[in-house]
N, C-alpha and C positions, 0 to 999 in steps of 0.2 A: 777662529783658531781651533785646530784640530786637540781634542781632547788628548791624553796619554790612555792608552790599552789601561783594563783592568788587571788586577793578579788573575781573575777568573778567567777572563778571555785568553790569556796568555797561558794558562796553564791547557785550558781547554785545545786548545789550537797545536800547543806541543804535542800534546798526547794524541791528536788526530795526526799529526806528522808521522809518529812512530805504527800508528797502526796503517796508514797510507803506505809507508814506504815495507812492511810486513805483505800487504797485498800484492802491492808492484815485484817486489821480489819471487812469492808464491807463483804469481802470471808468469814471471817469464824464466821462473826455473820449470813451470810447466810444459811452456810455448819449448823451450828449447830441448826438452825429454822427447815430446810428441815430433818433432822433427827430427830427433836421431832414431826415432822408433820408423821412420818412415825411411832407411836405409834400404835398398834392395835386399830380401832374403833370397837365397839359393832356393832352387824350386818352387819356387809361388809366382804365378801367374805369370807377367813378361820377362821374369827374373829367372829362365829356366839353363843358366850356365851351372855347371856343375862340378868347377874345380877355383881354384884361385890361382891359374892360369890369366898372364895379362890379357890374350885374347877375349877370354870369356869374363873376366871378374871386371875389367875397365872399359875397356873396346864396346862390350855391350850394353847398350841402355845409359851410355855416358851422360848424355844430357842430364838424366835422373839423379845421378851423383851429383854433378855440377851443378844444379839448380838446389839440391837440398843443404851442398856444402854452401852456397851463396846464403842460403835461408840461415843457417848457423851460424856464421862470421857476423851477417846483419845483427841479427836475435842479440847474440852477444855485446855486440859493440853498441847496442842499444842500451842493452842492461849497462853495462861498462859508464854510459855516459847518463845515466839516473844513477849511479852509485856516484859520481860525482856532483849533480844536482842535490843531492840530497845531503849528500856528505856536507855543505856548506849551509845548510837549513838548520833552522832552530826552532821553526815553527811553520804552519801553513796559513791561508787562509782559503776563503770560498772559491777564488777563481785558478788558484792552482791547484786545488783539490778536483774543481771539474776538467783541467785540461791533463791533468795525470788518469783521471779514469776516461777520459777520452782516448787518451794515448792506448790506453788496455784494450780498448774497443778496436783501434786501427791496428794493435798487433797482433788481435785474433784476427781480425780480416786478412794481414799479413800472413798467417799461418794457412789460413783457408786457400788465399790464393796459391801457396807450396804444393798444397794437395792437387788442387786443378791441376796444376803445374805437371805435378806426377801421374795422376791420373788420364790427362790428356796428354801424353807420350811428351812434355816435356817441350816440344817444339812449336805449340798451339801460341800463335801469335796472341790472342787476348788475354791468355794466362801470362803470360811475360808483361804485357802491360798492365794488367792487375798488379802481380809482386811489384812492378815499381812503383805503381800509383802509392800501394798500400804503404810501403817502405816510405816514401817520400812525406805521406801522412804522419805517420810516425815518427819522423826525424822533424817536421815541421811543430807539430805540437810539442815536442820537448825544447826546441827553441821559443815557440812563443810562452812556455811554461818560465823559462828561463829571464825571459823577457819583463813577465809578471813578478819574478822574485826581486828584478833588480828595478823595479821600478816601488817595490814595496822594501825597504834595506833592512824594517824590522823583522821580516824573516831570516837573513843573512846573519850569520854570527859577525860579532864586531869586529875578528881580526882580518877580514875581507877587507882587501884595498881595492882599489879603484882600477889600477893596471891588471891584479888579478880577476876582475871581473871582467874586463876586456879581452884577457887571454881564456877565459872560461866561455867565451861567447864564440870565439875561434872555434874553440873547441866540438861547438855546436853545430859546425857550417858545415863541413865536409859530407857528411852523411845526408841530408838533405838535397845537396845540390848534388851531387851522385846520383842518387835514384831519380833525381829530373832529369838529369841527362840521359839515364839510360831506356826512359819512358820512351823517347824517340827511336832509340837506335834499338829496342824492341821490335820495330816493324822491319829494318831490316834482316836480321835472322838470328838463330838462335846463338851463334858462336860469336858474331859480335857483339850480344846483347851479354854472353856471360861474361867476354872480355873488356866491356865498358865498365865493368863495375871495380876495372882496376884503377879507374881513373881518378877514385879515392886518394891513391898514392898522388899523384903529383899535384892534386885537390889540397892537399895537407902542405906540401913544400911552397906552393904559392898562397897560402891564408898566412903561413910563418913569414915568409917573404914582404908580405904587406904589412905585417905586424912590425916587422924588424924595419921596413922604413919611415915606417909613422914612428916608431921611438925615435927614429935618427932624425926625422924632422923635427919631433916636437921639442 
């Protein structure tokens, strides 16, 4: 029979969760800022447009704009996802902490992939694949982290119901599924790769439909 956790262990894991939240928030904030700082600056490098007219502001190097926009959207979405996870937790454990640190590493790889895409003029096939893979790894570690938390209910707040836990699971699915789809599309071409990230929208509706069907059948 498993012994109940001591008060000292609960206090230690609760404090560790707070520190982990701060670390991850700081890293996500830095990554978002760094992506924003990679926006094209007039008169520098390849971005030699001289006005805000559409033919210069967007038409030139539009793939770089799209690449950075995708990076910002994905990063903010994963940050929101992390807030959902941590917002429902009351403490952490070794496995959850390790996966959280691993996700931070993959997030930094994602930032590096965006850098490669910008430096390689955004239409480099390898850079697109690298960005998709790193985005997938961020999402899959987030999903695995949630599974770890569900298998250790003492990490969750007592108010979380089984139905709410399933809904949170569904919330963590679209991102890695979308990133996995874009890995293959990256070989087709840059335009198709950018558009393929929009598959995130129908995937959300499909998952919601499956959840509703599951409720009605249950």
